[in-house]
C-alpha positions in Angstrom: 103.4 105.5 121.3 99.6 105.9 121.3 97.3 103.7 119.3 96.3 106.7 117.1 99.9 107.9 116.3 101.1 107.7 112.8 103.9 105.2 112.1 106.6 106.6 109.8 107.9 104.2 107.1 111.2 104.3 105.3 111.0 106.5 102.1 112.5 103.7 100.1 109.2 101.8 100.3 106.9 103.0 97.5 103.2 102.3 96.8 102.5 100.0 93.9 99.9 100.3 91.2 96.4 99.2 92.3 96.4 96.4 89.6 99.4 94.8 91.2 98.1 94.6 94.8 97.4 91.3 96.4 94.9 91.1 99.4 96.2 89.9 102.7 94.3 87.2 104.7 91.4 89.1 106.2 89.8 88.1 109.5 87.1 90.3 111.0 88.2 91.7 114.4 91.9 91.5 113.6 94.3 94.4 113.6 95.9 95.7 110.4 97.5 98.9 109.1 96.3 101.4 106.5 98.2 104.2 104.7 96.6 107.3 103.2 100.0 108.6 101.9 103.2 110.4 103.0 104.8 107.1 103.9 102.9 106.8 107.1 100.6 104.1 108.4 97.9 103.9 111.0 96.6 101.0 113.0 93.1 99.9 112.2 90.7 97.1 113.0 88.7 95.1 110.4 85.1 95.4 111.2 83.2 94.0 108.2 83.8 92.1 104.9 81.3 92.3 102.1 80.9 92.2 98.3 79.9 95.3 96.4 79.8 95.5 92.6 81.7 92.2 92.2 84.6 93.4 94.4 85.4 92.6 98.0 85.1 95.7 100.3 86.0 96.1 103.9 85.0 98.4 106.7 87.8 99.5 109.1 88.0 101.6 112.2 91.0 103.8 112.8 91.5 105.0 116.4 91.7 108.8 116.7 92.9 111.1 119.5 90.1 111.7 122.0 88.6 115.2 121.7 87.2 115.1 125.2 88.0 113.2 128.4 84.3 113.2 129.0 83.4 111.2 125.9 80.6 111.9 123.5 77.0 111.1 122.9 76.7 108.2 120.4 73.8 107.6 118.0 72.0 105.6 120.7 72.2 108.5 123.2 74.8 106.8 125.4 78.1 108.3 126.5 81.0 106.7 124.6 84.8 106.8 124.8 85.3 104.8 121.6 87.0 107.5 119.4 87.4 106.1 115.9 87.0 107.1 112.2 85.3 104.5 110.0 86.4 103.9 106.4 85.1 101.7 103.6 88.0 100.5 101.4 88.9 97.8 98.9 90.1 94.6 100.5 93.6 95.1 99.1 94.2 98.6 100.5 95.4 97.4 104.0 98.4 95.4 105.2 99.6 93.2 108.0 102.6 95.6 108.6 103.1 99.3 108.3 105.4 98.7 105.3 102.8 96.5 103.6 100.2 99.2 104.2 102.4 101.8 102.4 102.9 99.4 99.5 99.1 98.9 99.3 98.4 102.7 99.8 94.7 103.8 99.6 93.8 105.4 96.3 91.1 108.0 96.0 
């Protein structure tokens, strides 16, 4: 299984209302899971914690399948092989396990 593959979670596990979520212990640099729906979860890495509008927000990086074996030119003009998507989420929208990520599913 590749780091960017979706992890399928049992259909019996359902997302809860956002008001019932409880944030997990967050440590910058640790690995977590995030779910954007369809009872699947993706691995992610917590990059930053901050407060915005009185709520704790997080920045995560989710690995994606490389689009080229030669890499890409990053914003500094260097060749990079660090293929990720970056998301800004509420602190309670990730989980320590794929099941917990589905329960805390991202709301748009």
